[in-house]
C-alpha positions, 0 to 999 in steps of 0.5 A, spaced: 597 512 502 595 505 500 595 503 493 590 505 489 585 501 485 584 501 478 580 507 475 572 506 475 570 504 468 563 503 465 557 505 469 558 510 474 565 511 472 566 518 475 566 516 482 571 519 486 569 518 493 570 512 497 565 509 502 568 504 507 563 499 511 563 492 514 557 487 511 555 480 513 559 475 508 552 472 506 550 480 504 557 480 500 556 473 497 549 475 494 552 482 491 558 478 488 553 473 485 548 479 483 554 483 479 556 476 476 549 475 473 548 482 471 555 483 468 558 489 473 563 490 477 562 489 485 562 496 486 558 498 480 553 493 483 553 496 490 552 503 487 546 501 482 543 498 488 544 504 493 541 508 488 535 504 486 533 504 493 532 511 493 527 510 487 524 504 491 522 509 497 519 514 493 515 508 490 513 506 496 511 513 499 507 514 493 503 508 493 503 507 501 505 514 504 511 511 508 514 505 509 510 503 515 504 503 511 507 499 507 510 494 512 503 494 515 499 493 508 504 487 507 502 483 513 495 484 510 497 481 504 501 476 506 495 474 510 491 473 503 495 468 501 496 464 507 489 463 509 486 458 505 481 452 507 486 446 507 480 442 504 480 447 498 486 450 498 485 454 491 479 458 494 480 465 495 478 470 500 474 474 495 471 468 493 469 464 499 465 466 505 469 461 510 475 463 508 473 471 508 471 470 515 478 467 517 481 473 513 477 478 516 478 476 523 486 475 522 486 482 520 482 485 526 486 482 530 493 485 527 489 492 527 487 491 534 495 489 536 497 495 532 492 500 535 496 506 539 495 506 547 490 511 550 484 514 548 482 520 544 479 526 547 472 529 546 475 535 543 479 531 538 473 526 536 469 533 535 474 536 531 476 530 526 469 527 526 469 529 518 474 524 517 471 518 520 473 512 517 466 509 515 465 516 511 472 515 508 470 508 506 464 510 503 468 515 499 473 510 496 468 505 494 464 510 491 470 512 487 472 505 485 464 503 483 463 509 479 470 509 476 471 509 468 474 503 465 479 507 461 485 506 465 489 513 466 496 514 464 498 519 469 499 517 476 495 518 482 495 517 489 488 513 489 488 510 482 480 508 483 480 506 475 486 501 476 483 498 483 476 497 479 480 493 473 484 489 478 478 487 482 473 485 477 466 487 476 463 481 480 467 483 487 465 491 485 458 490 484 458 488 492 460 495 494 454 498 490 450 495 496 454 500 500 455 506 496 451 512 493 453 516 487 453 522 491 459 520 494 463 520 487 463 527 487 466 528 494 474 529 494 477 526 500 482 532 501 476 537 502 474 538 509 467 541 507 466 535 502 468 530 508 463 533 513 458 532 508 460 525 507 460 524 515 453 527 515 450 522 510 454 516 513 451 517 519 443 517 517 440 511 518 440 505 513 433 505 510 434 499 505 436 494 512 429 496 514 
């Protein structure tokens, strides 16, 4: 039996299991530098980061549903930062129509590339009619448009109040052109409510005439 190291002290002092693994040199260097900056042993730093990764997974799942959703939205978020008018680099896609159009085209291309192969059968289209995308988008925008300015403390899967506050009134007012207060009472998790939203979204837009 090899020589045992010193007994664990400090955080995670009750460690009793040994995990042996190979890692890259740059990973070890990053861990050693982090351990030094945080005043921890290398073992404590590794344990802390492993435990924190589970919490990070829970947060990503809570906010985005799963890691694939998070990765897809991260691509979109990167485009929000990367797409700029070179002559006016400080303009945002939410404030400039040209930059917005370029961002829209880029996101559309990504979504087309991510689309699974094949076509949905007729029976599936009929079965999922209440959940069609435009109805869901209308419900979401209505909840944001009519959200309270008071931010709740409890976590929510769809934090309409926080989204409204972060977008700002000027951007939220644009949604008002496409939403109706009736959508605010619709629960996205209720099939009957979503069927009502789908039927409403299928009606012709009289305001355009």
